[in-house]
C-alpha positions as semicolon CSV with decimal commas, in nm:
position;residue;x (nm);y (nm);z (nm)
1;M;1,771;5,192;1,548
2;E;1,560;4,943;1,743
3;N;1,201;5,007;1,838
4;T;0,980;4,786;2,048
5;S;0,663;4,995;2,029
6;V;0,432;4,944;1,733
7;I;0,110;5,092;1,602
8;G;-0,002;4,787;1,410
9;T;0,128;4,570;1,130
10;M;0,196;4,627;0,762
11;T;0,215;4,405;0,454
12;V;0,568;4,405;0,312
13;P;0,729;4,240;0,011
14;V;0,965;3,953;0,092
15;F;1,250;3,904;-0,153
16;A;1,275;3,527;-0,126
17;G;1,551;3,468;-0,381
18;G;1,541;3,314;-0,723
19;G;1,361;3,619;-0,860
20;R;1,053;3,558;-0,641
21;I;0,874;3,824;-0,441
22;E;0,631;3,707;-0,175
23;Y;0,446;3,902;0,093
24;G;0,449;3,892;0,471
25;E;0,366;4,100;0,777
26;K;0,589;4,323;0,988
27;E;0,522;4,547;1,282
28;I;0,508;4,920;1,218
29;P;0,771;5,080;1,444
30;V;0,726;5,395;1,647
31;P;1,015;5,643;1,606
32;G;1,255;5,681;1,894
33;P;1,466;5,990;1,972
34;G;1,598;6,150;1,655
35;Q;1,390;5,928;1,429
36;L;1,106;5,978;1,181
37;L;0,837;5,740;1,065
38;L;0,742;5,792;0,702
39;K;0,436;5,682;0,512
40;V;0,610;5,581;0,191
41;K;0,437;5,712;-0,119
42;A;0,687;5,615;-0,391
43;N;1,008;5,420;-0,438
44;A;1,204;5,375;-0,760
45;L;1,350;5,048;-0,885
46;C;1,727;5,039;-0,932
47;G;1,969;4,806;-1,105
48;S;2,159;4,765;-0,779
49;D;1,854;4,577;-0,645
50;R;1,935;4,284;-0,875
51;G;2,131;4,096;-0,610
52;Q;1,841;4,115;-0,364
53;F;1,592;4,009;-0,633
54;E;1,802;3,710;-0,741
55;H;1,948;3,598;-0,409
56;G;1,697;3,720;-0,150
57;T;1,739;3,937;0,156
58;S;1,613;3,955;0,514
59;V;1,533;4,327;0,490
60;V;1,272;4,509;0,285
61;P;1,458;4,663;-0,012
62;G;1,402;5,006;-0,162
63;H;1,660;5,284;-0,143
64;E;1,496;5,560;-0,347
65;A;1,206;5,651;-0,122
66;A;0,976;5,951;-0,101
67;G;0,707;5,991;0,162
68;V;0,531;6,187;0,432
69;V;0,636;6,213;0,796
70;I;0,353;6,070;1,007
71;A;0,533;6,051;1,342
72;A;0,846;6,213;1,484
73;G;1,052;6,104;1,780
74;A;1,182;6,317;2,064
75;G;1,438;6,582;1,975
76;T;1,346;6,606;1,608
77;A;1,287;6,931;1,421
78;V;1,098;6,801;1,117
79;R;0,725;6,852;1,151
80;E;0,469;6,579;1,100
81;G;0,315;6,609;0,756
82;A;0,642;6,711;0,589
83;H;0,703;6,570;0,240
84;G;1,051;6,451;0,154
85;V;1,298;6,193;0,030
86;V;1,546;5,965;0,207
87;F;1,922;5,984;0,149
88;L;2,045;5,626;0,114
89;M;2,342;5,646;0,351
90;D;2,284;5,720;0,719
91;F;2,595;5,931;0,762
92;C;2,728;6,003;1,111
93;G;2,788;6,376;1,062
94;S;3,097;6,380;1,283
95;C;3,373;6,182;1,107
96;R;3,646;6,349;0,901
97;N;3,463;6,293;0,574
98;C;3,125;6,412;0,699
99;K;3,279;6,729;0,838
100;S;3,427;6,795;0,494
101;G;3,090;6,748;0,325
102;F;3,154;6,395;0,198
103;S;2,841;6,240;0,347
104;N;2,856;5,981;0,068
105;L;3,190;5,859;0,205
106;C;3,104;5,855;0,576
107;L;3,356;5,656;0,778
108;S;3,099;5,554;1,044
109;K;2,788;5,489;0,840
110;R;2,494;5,367;1,049
111;A;2,276;5,229;0,771
112;D;2,223;5,184;0,400
113;Y;1,846;5,205;0,382
114;G;1,702;4,925;0,175
115;F;2,017;4,716;0,215
116;S;2,104;4,701;0,585
117;H;1,772;4,839;0,716
118;D;1,418;4,816;0,585
119;G;1,359;5,044;0,289
120;G;1,095;5,202;0,076
121;Y;0,895;4,905;-0,053
122;A;0,742;4,880;0,293
123;P;0,435;5,101;0,348
124;Y;0,613;5,264;0,644
125;M;0,982;5,338;0,682
126;L;1,180;5,433;0,993
127;V;1,479;5,665;0,936
128;N;1,710;5,889;1,130
129;E;1,615;6,253;1,085
130;N;1,951;6,354;0,934
131;V;1,887;6,157;0,612
132;F;1,542;6,308;0,549
133;F;1,530;6,597;0,303
134;E;1,213;6,804;0,319
135;M;1,083;6,917;-0,018
136;D;0,815;7,137;-0,168
137;P;0,484;6,947;-0,135
138;S;0,388;7,052;-0,488
139;I;0,638;6,798;-0,627
140;P;0,459;6,468;-0,699
141;M;0,601;6,185;-0,492
142;A;0,701;5,968;-0,788
143;E;0,892;6,257;-0,943
144;A;1,050;6,337;-0,607
145;T;1,242;6,009;-0,620
146;M;1,444;6,157;-0,905
147;L;1,623;6,376;-0,650
148;L;1,809;6,061;-0,549
149;D;1,973;5,822;-0,795
150;I;1,870;6,015;-1,107
151;M;1,961;6,377;-1,028
152;G;2,183;6,310;-0,729
153;T;2,405;6,037;-0,868
154;G;2,392;6,182;-1,220
155;G;2,478;6,534;-1,108
156;H;2,759;6,419;-0,881
157;A;2,922;6,237;-1,173
158;V;2,910;6,552;-1,387
159;N;3,049;6,763;-1,104
160;R;3,334;6,518;-1,055
161;G;3,432;6,585;-1,415
162;L;3,401;6,960;-1,365
163;Q;3,651;6,941;-1,079
164;V;3,928;6,867;-1,329
165;L;3,780;7,020;-1,647
166;P;3,603;7,349;-1,575
167;H;3,501;7,385;-1,940
168;I;3,325;7,075;-2,075
169;G;3,191;7,115;-2,427
170;S;3,091;6,758;-2,518
171;A;3,029;6,422;-2,356
172;V;2,983;6,048;-2,407
173;I;2,775;5,828;-2,176
174;A;2,816;5,451;-2,169
175;G;2,480;5,297;-2,082
176;A;2,132;5,440;-2,137
177;G;1,971;5,288;-1,830
178;P;1,817;5,510;-1,561
179;I;2,154;5,630;-1,429
180;G;2,275;5,704;-1,781
181;L;1,956;5,899;-1,846
182;G;2,014;6,084;-1,520
183;V;2,368;6,176;-1,624
184;L;2,231;6,295;-1,959
185;A;1,968;6,511;-1,791
186;M;2,218;6,665;-1,551
187;I;2,467;6,741;-1,829
188;K;2,192;6,930;-2,008
189;L;2,088;7,114;-1,688
190;L;2,440;7,190;-1,561
191;L;2,631;7,249;-1,885
192;G;2,358;7,373;-2,117
193;E;2,106;7,201;-2,342
194;E;2,323;7,277;-2,645
195;T;2,603;7,051;-2,514
196;P;2,635;6,753;-2,751
197;V;2,596;6,427;-2,558
198;F;2,650;6,088;-2,722
199;I;2,495;5,792;-2,541
200;M;2,572;5,431;-2,632
201;D;2,375;5,116;-2,559
202;F;2,232;4,800;-2,720
203;N;1,879;4,878;-2,600
204;E;1,678;5,062;-2,865
205;Y;1,395;5,155;-2,628
206;R;1,628;5,340;-2,394
207;L;1,820;5,501;-2,678
208;Q;1,495;5,636;-2,823
209;L;1,411;5,784;-2,482
210;A;1,759;5,937;-2,459
211;E;1,716;6,090;-2,804
212;K;1,390;6,253;-2,692
213;M;1,586;6,403;-2,404
214;G;1,841;6,558;-2,637
215;A;2,111;6,292;-2,672
216;I;2,279;6,162;-2,986
217;P;2,208;5,785;-2,968
218;V;2,468;5,526;-3,063
219;Y;2,311;5,183;-3,121
220;L;2,602;4,950;-3,056
221;A;2,458;4,663;-3,257
222;R;2,512;4,874;-3,569
223;E;2,808;5,103;-3,498
224;S;3,072;5,186;-3,242
225;V;3,082;5,515;-3,059
226;R;3,412;5,590;-3,232
227;E;3,247;5,543;-3,570
228;R;2,964;5,778;-3,475
229;L;3,208;6,043;-3,352
230;D;3,407;6,018;-3,674
231;A;3,091;6,043;-3,886
232;M;2,997;6,364;-3,705
233;Q;3,352;6,500;-3,727
234;F;3,424;6,488;-3,354
235;E;3,788;6,419;-3,277
236;G;3,680;6,333;-2,925
237;V;3,478;6,451;-2,627
238;D;3,578;6,627;-2,308
239;L;3,382;6,411;-2,063
240;A;3,302;6,040;-2,066
241;V;3,080;5,882;-1,801
242;D;3,049;5,506;-1,764
243;T;2,728;5,391;-1,598
244;S;2,748;5,031;-1,721
245;G;3,030;4,893;-1,509
246;R;3,154;4,696;-1,811
247;T;3,522;4,685;-1,905
248;V;3,454;4,711;-2,278
249;A;3,236;5,019;-2,226
250;R;3,490;5,188;-2,002
251;Q;3,768;5,126;-2,254
252;A;3,556;5,262;-2,538
253;A;3,468;5,569;-2,331
254;L;3,831;5,631;-2,239
255;N;3,935;5,605;-2,603
256;C;3,682;5,873;-2,699
257;L;3,839;6,140;-2,482
258;N;4,007;6,456;-2,598
259;K;4,347;6,556;-2,464
260;P;4,287;6,651;-2,188
261;G;3,966;6,476;-2,095
262;A;3,800;6,307;-1,799
263;L;3,647;5,962;-1,757
264;V;3,409;5,930;-1,462
265;C;3,321;5,576;-1,352
266;V;2,979;5,551;-1,187
267;G;2,877;5,190;-1,252
268;H;3,025;4,931;-1,017
269;G;3,148;4,610;-1,175
270;E;3,436;4,521;-1,399
271;E;3,787;4,652;-1,467
272;L;3,954;4,932;-1,657
273;H;4,294;4,872;-1,815
274;L;4,530;5,166;-1,850
275;N;4,855;5,234;-2,024
276;V;4,969;5,500;-1,781
277;S;5,207;5,675;-2,018
278;G;4,977;5,679;-2,319
279;D;4,636;5,701;-2,152
280;L;4,718;5,939;-1,867
281;I;5,054;6,114;-1,874
282;A;5,094;6,207;-2,239
283;T;4,727;6,299;-2,275
284;E;4,671;6,454;-1,931
285;R;4,349;6,259;-1,907
286;T;4,191;6,193;-1,570
287;V;4,002;5,887;-1,444
288;L;3,770;5,945;-1,149
289;G;3,528;5,743;-0,940
290;S;3,187;5,879;-0,844
291;E;2,994;5,725;-0,553
292;Y;2,627;5,824;-0,507
293;F;2,620;6,197;-0,414
294;Q;2,648;6,431;-0,117
295;Y;2,348;6,513;0,100
296;K;2,408;6,885;0,048
297;D;2,346;6,839;-0,326
298;L;1,977;6,783;-0,259
299;Q;1,904;7,153;-0,207
300;D;2,031;7,267;-0,547
301;N;1,875;6,968;-0,722
302;H;1,545;7,043;-0,551
303;E;1,540;7,382;-0,719
304;R;1,635;7,224;-1,052
305;L;1,355;6,970;-1,023
306;L;1,100;7,243;-0,956
307;A;1,225;7,441;-1,256
308;N;1,256;7,147;-1,499
309;L;0,987;6,901;-1,395
310;P;0,840;6,833;-1,744
311;Y;1,185;6,755;-1,886
312;L;1,283;6,525;-1,600
313;Q;0,945;6,349;-1,593
314;Q;1,035;6,183;-1,924
315;I;1,271;5,949;-1,739
316;I;0,980;5,784;-1,556
317;T;0,816;5,542;-1,798
318;H;0,626;5,294;-1,578
319;R;0,437;5,304;-1,247
320;F;0,309;5,008;-1,046
321;P;0,139;4,951;-0,709
322;Q;0,332;4,760;-0,444
323;S;0,113;4,455;-0,512
324;R;0,265;4,429;-0,863
325;L;0,628;4,455;-0,756
326;Q;0,713;4,118;-0,912
327;E;0,582;4,233;-1,251
328;A;0,764;4,564;-1,217
329;Y;1,101;4,398;-1,155
330;E;1,060;4,148;-1,437
331;L;0,983;4,430;-1,680
332;F;1,264;4,648;-1,546
333;F;1,530;4,379;-1,578
334;R;1,420;4,300;-1,934
335;G;1,537;4,653;-2,009
336;D;1,257;4,821;-2,204
337;T;1,191;5,089;-1,945
338;G;1,325;5,413;-1,815
339;K;1,277;5,464;-1,443
340;V;1,012;5,240;-1,288
341;I;0,825;5,364;-0,979
342;I;0,631;5,176;-0,713
343;E;0,352;5,399;-0,577
344;Q;0,165;5,338;-0,252
């Protein structure tokens, strides 16, 4: 993905480490064969950026990008002027997993945009055409980013549960951060708005937002999720989704499940301890992992976004220009936000 031709320079954020964001200059690349150059219009902050914010990185972060194609290399089919979003993983399209539709588990991945290659906090972003998803231009760019980690990752987690439990009538979510809010939204859209969804966290701001979106909030400083279920006469729930990555949250979620039930682990991080006989065999519970989502999911979620834009817009609580990226990250990591968007 190298390019030696440029059409000028651009000001980019430099993640210097120690929670400091500085600014520098980079050349704007010209797309080669099979590549697209995007004018980035929006990119969403994500908790997985924390390592780059704290320890620094040589690339420009940003893996939830939406923008406009301003130049297309030879052999591409996407027209200049197309609006769209960028799938994080540059999947090869030819390995065993890609051929089976598992673009999120590509065995010969060429890039993780924003981690291995420059991402969406730069004003311009170079990508391979296969990871660009063209969308209806009526969708605002900030809201378009929700096709990625919010709807994509959230919906994939719900669908993982549906693979083993075709009839899910209730759910618990551990963590009311942006991914937890995305899981909540996708449960409501995929399973029906009447589906009771408990969501647990210590952050009152995010729990209040989740309640507005139809969840039953569980403020963990005052009660456990088990206590709330008992108070509402729920023996258990069919689906539990952990977005926190914390052992204590995963254990609590597992212990909330009906028999049978499914625990889907989305958040990377700590451990889960199982008594195989009691937790799995005797109860016929299932524990699944859920990594990002599949590129093909974008089409269905695109239609859902168009049909449910006002509902999904609630997840976005703050918007900043690129010049205030430092302020945006500091606010985001304090926790009193939903999804935070950088607009350019």
